[in-house]
Structure formats: C-alpha cells, structure tokens
FIKETOR-184839 format. One record per atom (N, C-alpha, C, CB): z, y, x; residue in one letter. Coordinates in steps of 0.05 Angstrom, whole numbers, plus 5000, padded with zeros to 4 digits. Glycine has a CB too. Example, Ala and Ser with C-alpha at 12.3 -4.5 7.8 and 13.67 -1.06 7.14 Angstrom:
515648865264A 515649105246A 515649345264A 518149115226A 514249555257S 514349795273S 515750015258S 511449885282S 
// end
This chain:
450447406013M 453147496011M 453347786001M 454647466038M 451647956012T 451548236004T 450748265974T 449748396022T 448748105966K 447848115938K 450148035919K 445447935934K 451647835927L 453947735911L 456047955908L 455147485923L 456648095931F 458548315930F 457648535912F 459048425959F 455048615914V 453948825897V 454048745868V 451048895906V 453448495862L 453548395834L 456348405823L 452448115833L 458348305838I 461148305830I 462048595825I 462948165850I 461448775843T 462249055841T 461049175816T 461349215866T 458549115811A 457149225787A 458449125762A 454249155788A 459148865761V 460348755737V 463148875732V 460648445740V 464748895753V 467449015751V 467249305742V 468948995778V 465349455754G 464949735747G 464149765718G 462949865765G 462349595709F 461449595681F 463849535662F 459249385677F 465449335669A 467749265653A 469749505651A 469149025664A 470249635673I 472049865673I 470850095656I 472549965702I 468350145659A 467050355643A 467150305613A 464150395652A 466750055605I 466849975577I 469650005566I 465849685573I 471649915581S 474449935571S 475350225569S 476349775589S 474550385588C 475250675587C 473850805563C 474550815613C 471350735559S 469850855537S 471150775510S 466950765538S 471950525506N 473150435481N 475850575477N 473550135481N 477450615497A 480050745494A 479551035487A 481650725520A 477651165499S 477051445493S 476051475465S 474951555513S 474251305456T 473251315429T 475451265409T 471051105425T 477251075414A 479451015396A 481251255394A 481050775405A 481851395416N 483551625415N 482351845399N 484151725443N 479751895402V 478352105387V 478552035357V 475452135396V 477951785350A 477951715322A 480751735310A 476951425319A 482851665325N 485551675314N 486551955312N 487351515331N 485952125331T 487152395330T 485552585313T 487352495358T 482952555312A 481352745297A 480352635271A 478952825314A 480952385264N 480052255239N 476952275237N 481352385215N 475652205259V 472752225261V 471551945260V 471852355287V 469451915244N 468051655243N 466551615269N 466051655219N 467251395283V 466151335309V 463151305308V 467451095321V 462151175286T 459251125284T 457651375280T 458750935261T 458551555262T 457051795255T 457952035271T 457151855226T 460352035281G 461452265295G 462352485276G 459452365315G 462452425250K 463152635230K 465852575218K 461052645209K 467252775210T 469752745195T 469152655167T 471453005196T 470452435158P 469952345131P 470852545110P 471252075126P 469252555088V 469852725065V 470852545043V 467452895056V 473152605030P 474152435009P 472052404987P 476752554997P 471852164976S 470052104954S 470852254929S 469851804950S 468852334914A 469452464888A 470752274869A 466952584876A 470452014873T 471551824854T 474351734862T 469751584852T 475251794886S 477951704893S 479951884880S 478351714924S 482151764869P 484051914854P 485452134869P 486151734842P 485952094895V 487252284912V 486252264940V 490352254910V 486152484955P 485252464983P 487252304999P 484952744995P 486252165020S 488052005036S 488552135063S 486951725039S 490852065074N 491652175100N 490651985122N 494652205102N 491352035147A 490351885170A 491051585168A 491452005196A 493151515154T 493851225152T 492351095129T 496851195148T 490751245114G 489251135092G 490851145066G 488550845098G 493251235067Q 494951255043Q 494951535033Q 497951165050Q 494551575007S 494551844996S 497251975000S 493751844966S 497252235005D 499752375010D 501652354987D 499152665016D 500652374962D 502452364939D 503252084931D 501252514916D 502051884943L 502851604938L 504651494961L 500351434935L 504951644982A 506451545005A 509251474998A 506451765027A 510651634982K 513451564975K 513551304959K 514651804959K 511751284939G 511551034924G 510950794941G 509551064901G 509150834960H 508450614979H 510950534995H 506250704998H 512350725006D 514750665022D 516850525006D 515950925034D 517350614981L 519250484964L 518350204956L 519750654938L 515750174951Y 514749904944Y 515149714967Y 511749924936Y 514349804991V 514649635015V 517549555020V 513449775040V 519349745017K 522149695021K 523449515000K 523649965022K 522649544975N 524049404953N 522449184940N 524749604933N 519849184941C 518249004925C 516448814941C 516549154907C 515548904964A 513548744979A 514648484989A 512448905002A 517148464993N 518348215003N 517647984984N 521348235006N 517648034958C 516947834938C 514047844928C 518847854914C 513248084921H 510548124909H 508348154929H 510548364891H 509048144955K 507248184977K 506148474977K 504847984976K 505348565000E 504448835003E 501948884986E 503848905032E 500348674981S 497948704965S 498548704935S 496048474971S 501048624927G 501748614899G 501048354886G 500448834884G 499848164901E 498847914889E 500947704884E 496747804907E 503447754893G 505647564887G 505047284896G 506247564858G 505947094881G 505446814887G 507846684900G 503046794906G 507646424904P 509946264915P 511046384941P 509145974919P 513746414941T 515046514965T 517946414965T 514946824966T 519246434987V 522046364990V 523546614999V 522546125009V 525446704983V 527046944989V 530046854988V 526547174969V 531446905010D 534246835012D 534646535005D 535947004994D 532846365014G 533046075010G 532345984982G 535845995016G 531446164965R 530746094937R 527646104934R 532146294917R 526545884923K 523645874918K 523146034892K 522645584915K 521146214894M 520446374871M 517346404870M 521746654872M 516446494847K 513546554843K 513346824829K 512046324827K 513747044845P 513547314833P 510847364821P 514147524854P 510847534800D 508347604786D 506347734804D 509047784763D 503747684797N 501547824810N 501248094795N 498847654808N 501948304808L 501948564796L 499148674793L 503648764812L 497148544805T 494348644804T 492648504783T 493148604831T 493748304769D 492048154749D 491748314724D 493347874743D 489848244707D 489248394683D 491548404664D 486848264669D 493148194662R 495448194644R 497448414652R 496847914644R 498048434677R 500048634687R 498848914685R 500848564715R 496248944688K 495049204685K 495349314657K 492049194692K 495549134637K 495849224609K 498749284601K 494749004591K 500649214618L 503449264611L 503949574612L 505349124631L 505649664595S 506249954595S 508050024618S 507650024568S 507950274625D 509750374646D 512650324638D 509350674651D 513250354612D 515950304602D 516850014608D 516150354572D 515049824605K 515649544611K 516349504640K 513249364602K 514749634658Y 515349614687Y 518049734692Y 513149764703Y 518649964680M 521250104685M 523449924675M 521250374670M 523249814651K 525349644640K 525849404658K 524549544612K 523749284668T 524049054686T 525449134712T 521348924692T 524749364723M 526149454748M 529049524742M 524649694760M 529549634719I 532349724713I 534049474707I 532349914689I 533049294690E 534749064682E 534448824700E 533948984654E 532148784712G 531548544728G 530948314709G 533948484746G 530248084721I 529847834706I 531347624722I 526747764702I 533847594716E 535647424732E 534647134735E 538347414720E 533647014713D 532746734714D 530346694732D 532046644686D 528846904737E 526446884753E 526946994781E 524147034740E 529347104787G 529947204813G 529347494817G 528447044833G 528347634796M 527747924798M 530348074795M 525748014775M 531148214817P 533748364816P 533448624800P 534748424844P 535648734792S 535748994780S 535749204803S 538249024762S 534249414799F 534149624819F 535549884809F 531349684826F 537049864787K 538350104776K 540350224795K 539750034749K 541550064812D 543450174832D 542250224859D 545849984834D 539650164862K 538350194888K 536250414888K 536949934895K 535150484865M 533150694863M 533750864838M 530250574861M 533051124840S 533351294817S 530951244799S 533451604826S 531151354774E 528951324755E 526451454767E 529651464728E 526651684780A 524351814792A 523051644813A 525152094804A 524751514829E 523651334850E 522251094837E 525851234869E 523350984816M 522050764802M 519350854791M 523850654780M 519251094780R 516651194770R 514651224793R 517051464756R 515551294817E 513751314840E 512651034846E 515251424865E 514350834844V 513450554850V 511450474829V 515850364850V 511950524803V 510050454782V 507350594786V 511250534754V 507450854793R 505051004799R 503550884822R 505651304804R 504950804843Y 503750674867Y 502350414858Y 505850624889Y 503750254842I 502650004833I 500050054817I 504649844815I 500150254799R 497850314782R 495450404799R 498550524762R 495850594817V 493650724831V 492750554855V 494450994841V 494650474872A 493850344897A 493350044894A 495950394918A 495049914879L 494749624877L 492849534854L 497449494873L 493149664831Q 491549594808Q 488949754806Q 493149634782Q 488649954823K 486250124824K 485650254797K 483849954833K 487750354784Q 487450484758Q 487650784762Q 489550384738Q 486250934745D 486451224745D 488651304726D 483651354737D 490851404737T 493151474720T 493051764710T 495751424735T 491051914717S 490952194709S 490852234679S 488652334722S 489652044664S 489452074635S 491751924620S 486851964626S 493251754634S 495351614620S 497951774621S 495851334633S 499551764600P 502051914599P 504051804619P 503251914571P 505651984630A 507651904649A 510051784634A 508652144666A 511651634648V 514051514636V 515851744627V 515551324656V 516751734603S 518351944592S 520951984607S 518851894563S 521652234613S 524252274626S 526552264607S 524252544640S 526052224581S 528152194561S 529551924565S 527152224532S 528251744580N 529451484585N 531051474610N 527151274587N 531851704620A 533251724646A 535851564647A 533752004653A 537351564626S 539951434627S 539951154615S 541951594613S 537951094599A 537850834586A 535250694592A 538350854555A 535250434593P 532750294597P 530850334573P 533149984601P 528250334578P 526350364556P 526650144536P 523450374566P 526050204511S 526349994490S 524249774494S 526050124462S 524949534486N 523149314489N 521349304465N 524749044491N 518749374470K 516849404448K 515149154446K 515049644452K 
// end
C-alpha cells in the first residue's frame, strides 16, 4: 500500500513538474522571441525580404495582411490558394493567387481586377471599400507573402492610376 502511494505521488509530482515547465518555456519563447531548442534569439535570414515580428508577419506587410484577411481571404483563403467555396450561398471557384499564371500577372492587372471586380465570377469591386494605396498594400502582400516573390526590383504600381483603373493590356 505504501509503495502504491509513493508511486502515485511520484507520477502526479512528475506530471505537475512537466506541465509547469512547458508553461514556463512557452512564456519565455513568446515574450522574448527565443528559440526553445537553442535558447538563442533568432536572427532574420539574409534571404528573407523583410524582418518578421513576433507573429511571423513582417512589419511592413502587416497592413497588407490585415487588408487581405479582411477583404480577400474569405474567397481566396488565407493561403491564397482559392478553390471551390460558398460565399453568401453562391458557389464559386476563386483564383489560386499562388500559381505560376497569377505570379506572371502585372500589378496593374491585380489593381484593375480589384477596382472593377469580375461580376460573372463573383469577384466584387473594392473601389468603394479600399483606397488605391490599400489595394497596393494587398498586391504587395500577395507578391511577397503568398507568392514568395522579391518585389524590391519590380516597379511599384504607378500612382498616376489613382483615379482611373489601369488600362487593360
């Protein structure tokens, strides 16, 4: 009987120690951005386009991410892969923004699509929901975060198109 009591006490004590240790380790990793395995603070990779914050999202892409999640992810999914979905009772198949074909589209084409929409396919116009600058943030987020492209060498969307949709080329 005594051996059983000692065994149960040891198992319970071990379980408590493990759970406290995991909570402590998680708190240290979350608050200090420390790698639990190495105990070191991660250094941004030289190949990453921008340093990332504690949530893993780059600081200068955060606005584009928030706008994308709010306006686009419902149809195109947070990953950008699109695919069959039902929105407001309507079956749709939004484009996969990460495929090679969409990677080759110009920023102007993305802007035109967001400004005008594609009514037959269920793509709404965002001209009354987002400013041109916000739409450019979304395009940049798609390019960098979803399509994994380096946009530092590509020209930005021209601000001369602020009042009119880009021409269809």
